[in-house]
ZANUFI-417072 format. One line per 10 residues: for each residue x, y, z of C-alpha. Coordinates in nm, 4 decimals, decimal comma, always signed. Layout:
X:Y:Z  ...
This chain:
+0,9870:+1,3738:+1,3039  +0,7614:+1,4808:+1,0511  +0,7114:+1,8397:+0,8718  +0,4267:+1,9001:+0,6660  +0,3902:+2,2079:+0,4587  +0,0800:+2,3840:+0,5603  -0,0813:+2,6875:+0,5253  +0,1138:+3,0532:+0,5878  -0,2020:+3,0958:+0,7801  -0,1424:+2,7758:+1,0095
+0,2995:+2,7978:+0,9793  +0,2066:+3,1544:+1,1515  +0,0039:+3,0207:+1,3794  +0,2287:+2,8306:+1,5270  +0,6035:+3,0612:+1,5539  +0,3550:+3,2888:+1,6844  +0,2789:+3,0095:+1,9876  +0,6056:+2,9061:+2,0123  +0,7148:+3,2709:+2,1451  +0,4531:+3,2034:+2,3274
+0,5738:+2,8842:+2,5029  +0,8833:+3,0410:+2,5266  +0,7588:+3,2956:+2,7443  +0,5140:+3,0647:+2,9176  +0,7258:+2,7791:+3,0318  +0,5356:+2,4453:+3,1213  +0,5517:+2,3112:+3,4699  +0,8820:+2,0151:+3,4904  +0,7923:+1,6821:+3,5352  +0,8282:+1,6057:+3,9335
+0,8920:+1,2400:+4,1411  +0,5526:+1,2859:+4,2532  +0,3894:+1,0812:+4,0215  +0,0615:+1,0579:+4,2132  -0,2839:+1,1360:+4,1029  -0,3800:+1,4384:+4,3465  -0,0264:+1,5793:+4,1166  -0,1394:+1,5092:+3,8604  -0,4266:+1,6826:+3,8873  -0,3140:+2,0201:+4,0692
-0,0312:+2,0692:+3,7356  -0,2919:+1,9307:+3,5274  -0,5511:+2,1703:+3,6531  -0,2928:+2,4722:+3,6187  -0,1358:+2,4507:+3,3444  -0,4963:+2,4396:+3,1658  -0,5867:+2,7395:+3,3160  -0,2087:+2,9047:+3,1921  -0,2649:+2,8463:+2,8619  -0,7074:+2,8906:+2,8712
-0,5449:+3,3031:+2,9494  -0,3529:+3,2712:+2,6355  -0,6368:+3,1560:+2,4521  -0,4434:+2,8182:+2,3220  -0,7258:+2,6096:+2,4231  -0,9936:+2,5136:+2,1577  -0,8883:+2,6922:+1,8451  -1,0987:+2,5168:+1,6215  -1,3896:+2,6860:+1,8984  -1,5781:+2,9690:+1,7460
-1,4384:+3,3342:+1,8702  -1,7757:+3,3881:+2,0986  -1,7468:+3,1196:+2,2835  -1,4037:+3,2052:+2,3972  -1,2515:+2,9799:+2,0636  -1,0300:+3,1997:+1,7742  -1,2761:+3,0447:+1,5244  -0,9800:+2,7710:+1,3878  -0,9651:+2,5360:+1,1619  -0,8563:+2,1486:+1,3482
-0,5401:+2,1595:+1,1767  -0,4505:+2,5197:+1,4650  -0,6068:+2,2434:+1,7281  -0,3747:+1,9347:+1,6143  -0,0654:+2,2960:+1,5508  -0,2200:+2,3082:+1,9843  -0,1711:+1,9576:+2,0604  +0,2173:+1,8788:+1,8401  +0,3872:+2,2571:+2,0342  +0,2905:+2,1051:+2,3210
+0,4298:+1,7557:+2,3072  +0,7333:+1,9274:+2,1522  +0,8110:+2,1432:+2,4905  +0,7186:+1,8458:+2,7505  +0,4764:+2,0092:+2,8666  +0,2149:+1,8372:+3,0300  -0,1512:+1,6573:+3,0010  -0,4287:+1,9412:+3,0028  -0,6741:+1,7615:+3,2900  -0,9880:+1,8320:+3,0398
-0,8930:+1,7273:+2,7872  -1,2768:+1,5354:+2,7526  -1,4647:+1,8625:+2,7930  -1,1971:+2,0245:+2,5342  -1,2684:+1,7513:+2,2788  -1,5780:+1,6382:+2,3413  -1,8008:+1,8077:+2,5410  -1,8061:+2,1428:+2,4139  -1,8403:+2,1398:+2,0412  -2,1653:+1,9332:+2,1644
-2,2784:+2,2400:+2,3639  -2,1931:+2,4624:+2,0903  -2,4011:+2,2635:+1,8334  -2,6420:+2,0917:+2,0357  -2,6741:+2,3210:+2,3597  -2,8315:+2,5989:+2,4630  -2,7996:+2,9202:+2,5054  -2,8057:+2,8670:+2,8886  -2,5886:+2,5259:+2,8680  -2,3543:+2,7076:+2,6749
-2,3183:+3,0594:+2,8878  -2,3359:+2,7426:+3,2029  -2,0715:+2,5396:+3,1009  -1,8903:+2,6313:+2,8198  -1,6470:+2,9163:+3,0476  -1,5749:+2,7004:+3,3507  -1,4970:+2,4292:+3,1094  -1,2086:+2,5744:+2,9112  -1,0184:+2,7007:+3,2310  -1,0519:+2,3540:+3,4045
-1,2416:+2,5023:+3,6881  -1,5223:+2,2464:+3,6025  -1,3614:+1,8625:+3,4904  -1,5585:+1,5763:+3,2738  -1,5669:+1,2545:+3,2195  -1,7917:+1,0282:+2,9907  -2,0243:+0,8343:+3,0658  -2,0700:+0,5956:+2,8094  -1,9810:+0,2423:+2,8677  -2,1244:-0,0620:+3,0427
-2,0008:-0,3375:+3,1516  -2,2900:-0,4982:+2,8853  -2,2684:-0,2323:+2,6608  -1,8532:-0,1433:+2,5271  -1,8301:-0,1389:+2,1850  -2,2399:-0,1993:+2,1579  -2,3044:+0,1567:+2,3159  -2,7023:+0,0684:+2,1964  -2,7393:-0,1708:+2,4154  -2,6696:+0,0966:+2,7061
-2,9246:-0,0545:+3,0437  -2,8527:+0,2783:+3,3046  -3,1748:+0,4123:+3,3268  -3,3577:+0,7824:+3,3308  -3,6941:+0,7754:+3,4291  -3,8560:+1,1040:+3,3648  -4,0265:+1,2825:+3,7225  -4,0936:+1,6488:+3,7830  -3,8647:+1,8240:+3,6703  -3,6382:+1,6431:+3,5563
-3,5439:+1,2784:+3,5438  -3,4018:+1,0057:+3,7705  -3,1246:+0,8825:+3,6514  -3,0038:+0,4941:+3,7498  -2,7068:+0,2054:+3,6848  -2,4383:+0,1706:+3,5796  -2,0948:+0,2981:+3,4659  -1,7434:+0,1885:+3,3594  -1,4030:+0,2447:+3,2063  -1,4850:+0,6527:+3,2977
-1,1289:+0,7657:+3,2662  -1,1229:+1,0660:+3,6007  -1,4986:+1,0184:+3,7411  -1,3378:+1,0168:+4,1213  -1,2340:+1,3493:+4,0392  -1,4786:+1,4953:+3,7765  -1,6966:+1,7665:+3,8189  -1,9022:+1,6673:+3,4937  -2,0302:+1,3616:+3,3512  -2,2243:+1,3319:+3,0249
-2,4362:+1,0329:+3,0549  -2,5403:+0,8461:+2,7400  -2,8758:+0,6732:+2,9452  -3,2086:+0,5001:+2,8403  -3,4943:+0,7191:+2,8573  -3,7777:+0,5062:+2,6900  -3,8059:+0,1344:+2,5216  -3,8572:+0,2192:+2,1981  -3,8203:-0,0689:+1,9007  -3,5205:+0,0802:+1,7821
-3,2196:+0,0292:+2,0595  -3,0894:+0,3324:+1,9457  -3,3910:+0,5876:+1,9389  -3,5032:+0,5242:+2,2556  -3,1253:+0,7280:+2,4180  -3,0745:+1,0439:+2,5731  -2,7566:+1,2333:+2,6837  -2,7755:+1,4145:+2,9875  -2,4849:+1,6571:+3,2571  -2,4481:+1,4783:+3,5676
-2,3683:+1,7287:+3,8314  -2,0999:+1,4210:+3,9510  -2,1370:+1,5765:+4,3540  -2,5217:+1,5262:+4,3071  -2,6621:+1,2683:+4,6201  -2,6731:+0,9580:+4,4860  -2,3500:+0,9060:+4,2616  -2,0887:+0,6670:+4,3874  -1,7624:+0,5870:+4,2332  -1,4797:+0,3254:+4,2664
-1,1327:+0,3810:+4,0613  -0,9873:+0,0575:+3,8990  -0,6839:-0,0807:+3,9326  -0,5153:-0,1375:+3,5149  -0,1961:-0,3740:+3,5114  -0,0390:-0,0819:+3,4530  -0,0994:+0,0356:+3,8484  -0,2519:+0,3878:+3,7557  -0,6335:+0,4402:+3,8758  -0,7906:+0,6984:+3,6613
-1,1023:+0,4227:+3,5518  -1,3433:+0,3914:+3,7765  -1,7343:+0,2396:+3,7955  -1,9731:+0,4261:+3,9021  -2,2968:+0,3686:+4,0521  -2,6136:+0,6162:+3,9915  -2,8685:+0,5426:+4,2384  -3,1567:+0,6825:+4,2016  -3,0192:+1,0790:+4,0544  -3,2041:+1,3917:+4,0530
-3,1344:+1,5783:+3,6928  -3,3147:+1,8801:+3,6173  -3,4541:+1,9057:+3,3270  -3,2297:+2,1839:+3,1780  -2,9309:+1,9610:+3,1907  -3,0527:+1,7295:+2,9232  -2,8623:+1,7821:+2,5726  -3,0757:+1,8420:+2,2193  -3,4091:+1,6668:+2,2635  -3,5593:+1,3135:+2,4467
-3,4659:+1,0729:+2,2293  -3,1790:+1,2105:+2,0570  -2,8957:+1,0307:+2,2567  -2,7524:+0,8597:+1,9766  -2,7265:+1,0999:+1,7658  -2,5110:+1,3302:+1,9502  -2,3548:+1,0391:+2,1122  -2,1859:+0,9482:+1,7868  -2,1355:+1,3204:+1,7098  -1,8996:+1,3111:+2,0495
-1,7648:+1,0137:+1,9107  -1,6933:+1,1521:+1,5808  -1,5128:+1,4119:+1,8093  -1,2754:+1,1645:+2,0000  -1,1641:+0,9635:+1,7113  -1,0148:+1,2775:+1,5756  -0,8822:+1,5051:+1,7658  -0,8227:+1,3493:+2,1084  -0,6846:+1,0583:+1,8798  -0,4372:+1,3083:+1,7377
-0,3095:+1,3893:+2,0564  -0,2761:+1,0331:+2,1615  -0,0760:+0,9533:+1,8671  +0,2036:+1,1942:+1,9332  +0,2604:+1,0167:+2,2791  +0,2979:+0,7501:+2,1083  +0,5817:+0,9254:+1,9080  +0,6909:+1,0528:+2,3123  +0,7509:+0,6885:+2,3393  +0,8857:+0,5806:+2,0371
+1,1495:+0,9299:+2,0782  +1,2135:+0,7132:+2,3889  +1,2987:+0,4346:+2,2329  +1,5719:+0,5495:+1,9691  +1,7473:+0,7600:+2,1753  +1,8194:+0,4379:+2,4549  +1,8572:+0,1662:+2,1537  +1,9382:+0,2756:+1,8586  +2,2568:+0,2082:+1,8648  +2,2824:-0,0369:+2,0829
+2,0117:-0,2667:+1,9335  +2,0021:-0,5886:+1,6836  +1,9985:-0,5557:+1,2980  +1,6794:-0,6249:+1,3389  +1,5211:-0,5260:+1,5943  +1,7253:-0,1653:+1,3887  +1,4871:-0,2821:+1,1256  +1,1686:-0,2813:+1,3103  +1,2866:+0,0688:+1,4513  +1,3062:+0,1431:+1,1517
+0,9730:+0,0227:+1,0346  +0,7976:+0,2379:+1,3245  +0,8800:+0,5537:+1,2837  +0,7743:+0,5158:+0,9386  +0,3794:+0,4578:+1,0526  +0,4271:+0,7500:+1,2621  +0,5070:+0,9084:+0,9879  +0,2091:+0,7634:+0,7853  -0,0120:+0,7331:+1,0937  +0,0242:+1,1351:+1,1321
+0,0165:+1,2097:+0,7113  -0,2855:+1,0450:+0,7363  -0,4209:+1,2591:+1,0764  -0,3087:+1,5518:+0,8316  -0,4722:+1,5293:+0,5598  -0,8472:+1,4313:+0,7115  -0,7635:+1,8008:+0,9334  -0,7502:+1,9437:+0,6399  -1,0936:+1,8945:+0,4711  -1,2725:+2,0727:+0,7530
-1,4322:+2,3905:+0,7773  -1,4196:+2,5416:+1,1363  -1,7662:+2,4360:+1,2493  -1,7643:+2,0788:+1,0841  -1,8311:+1,8225:+1,2540  -1,5643:+1,5681:+1,1847  -1,6547:+1,2759:+0,9459  -1,5785:+0,8599:+1,0311  -1,2400:+0,9054:+0,8526  -1,1580:+0,9551:+1,2152
-1,1616:+0,5793:+1,2517  -0,9011:+0,4559:+1,0000  -0,6845:+0,7583:+1,1761  -0,7630:+0,6174:+1,5473  -0,7615:+0,2355:+1,3992  -0,4259:+0,2578:+1,3536  -0,3100:+0,4222:+1,5855  -0,3998:+0,1750:+1,8611  -0,2945:-0,1066:+1,6457  +0,0303:+0,0700:+1,5793
+0,0909:+0,1412:+1,9431  +0,0510:-0,1416:+2,0587  +0,3051:-0,3078:+1,7871  +0,5393:-0,0175:+1,8989  +0,5210:-0,0959:+2,2734  +0,5482:-0,4549:+2,2499  +0,8906:-0,4000:+2,0815  +1,0086:-0,1717:+2,3525  +0,9630:-0,4328:+2,5649  +1,2016:-0,6533:+2,3319
+1,4392:-0,4193:+2,3223  +1,4263:-0,3868:+2,6773  +1,4719:-0,7607:+2,7610  +1,4071:-1,0324:+3,0464  +1,4237:-0,7406:+3,3042  +1,0925:-0,5944:+3,1486  +0,9470:-0,8869:+3,3043  +1,1122:-0,9146:+3,6064  +1,0047:-0,5479:+3,7105  +1,4581:-0,4874:+3,7091
+1,3644:-0,2396:+3,5583  +1,4406:+0,2457:+3,5985  +1,4247:+0,5738:+3,4117  +1,3504:+0,5326:+3,0047  +1,3454:+0,1874:+3,0575  +1,0694:+0,1634:+3,2866  +0,8710:+0,4228:+3,1131  +0,8747:+0,2266:+2,8308  +0,7075:-0,1074:+2,9880  +0,4563:+0,0878:+3,1390
+0,4109:+0,2011:+2,8292  +0,2991:-0,1014:+2,7144  +0,1101:-0,2546:+2,9626  -0,0792:+0,0872:+2,9333  -0,1567:+0,0090:+2,5799  -0,3190:-0,3043:+2,6112  -0,6192:-0,1333:+2,6554  -0,6195:+0,0810:+2,3331  -0,7987:-0,0791:+2,1130  -1,0703:-0,0743:+2,2387
-1,1141:+0,2510:+2,4158  -1,2832:+0,5548:+2,2709  -1,4188:+0,2118:+2,0163  -1,2849:-0,1397:+1,9679  -1,0705:-0,2339:+1,6482  -1,3692:-0,4787:+1,5212  -1,6257:-0,1701:+1,5477  -1,3739:+0,0424:+1,3297  -1,2974:-0,1847:+1,0935  -1,6885:-0,2264:+1,0776
-1,7588:+0,2173:+1,0504  -1,4982:+0,1522:+0,7491  -1,6921:-0,0550:+0,5505  -2,0036:+0,0252:+0,6593  -1,9045:+0,4327:+0,6163  -1,6520:+0,5161:+0,3849  -1,6424:+0,2053:+0,1360  -1,9946:+0,1005:+0,1157  -2,0161:-0,1984:+0,2018  -2,3199:-0,3478:+0,2831
-2,4068:-0,4534:+0,6540  -2,3319:-0,8390:+0,7611  -2,6644:-0,9526:+0,8824  -2,6884:-1,3046:+1,0944  -2,9423:-1,4988:+1,1550  -3,0292:-1,7449:+1,4613  -3,0002:-2,1390:+1,2931
């Protein structure tokens, strides 16, 4: 849909990857859409990609990457979408945990976690959001009390994708009562097989069940699983979100283009004139969003931590995705509401239901606008006083 003029090195990288994919075809979709099948295929495909060194290409070579830029990482995502590859199961770990351990972890942590993270032997989930602390992440109440040899972790997390199949969780928790909420937080790596952890899958409006509530009841976490220093959790969490909003959002933006292509295939010749205009606008929006994301990626050199401009990418993609999916349902027509759809039409309806949460995940649209205003435009922060 969009072809940008990238560097000769990047285009050579793309060609090499295409040649590899031609000889290492991804698994094809099956009629079995169960989570168990998704996990089995996702783990196997990740291991195959890791063996070819096509994952985390922006990581330094000594940690299993190729020492390339985030542009090459985006190219990998584009090419996997082009061949309809299944989702890499360990995407959270690859895009968020790995870079954080490289930047803030100890030598022992890197040696222990990074190889298994790359291969898909360890799958990670994100323990950030809580029932009373979603967009206001500094308000987390999950508490880790220092004890002999480590911490005792108690509390609840929610909206925790794949927690019921994850091996590890990176948890933002409170380790002290500092005057400023964000100063009392720490970042722990928690073994999901530890005694005292309970997960409860949550069924979404789309019918999917990958979200979970996670309950921690005096879970012992060894001291060597603290990332950085105690009280540095906020700084490390922000770095985590920067990677999520740039790298992971790019992958999701490509996912929305898959939905758009389905709509074009299904309705481009049969839609009304007004709907064809809306489809054309959707194509323009998708191209503009991807071009903007690439312009941000090109600013980073290998080893850089992404900046706040990822909030622009995330905001434009998530709100554009919802508009696109709303258009898709309008194209499907009244059968969408009655559930009388199949094939591509059913996929479009599923995209619509899935899209409703995308302006909340990874920080709500309101939070993204605040970040853009304060950290990119330099506008003063508004403070509200109680009357």
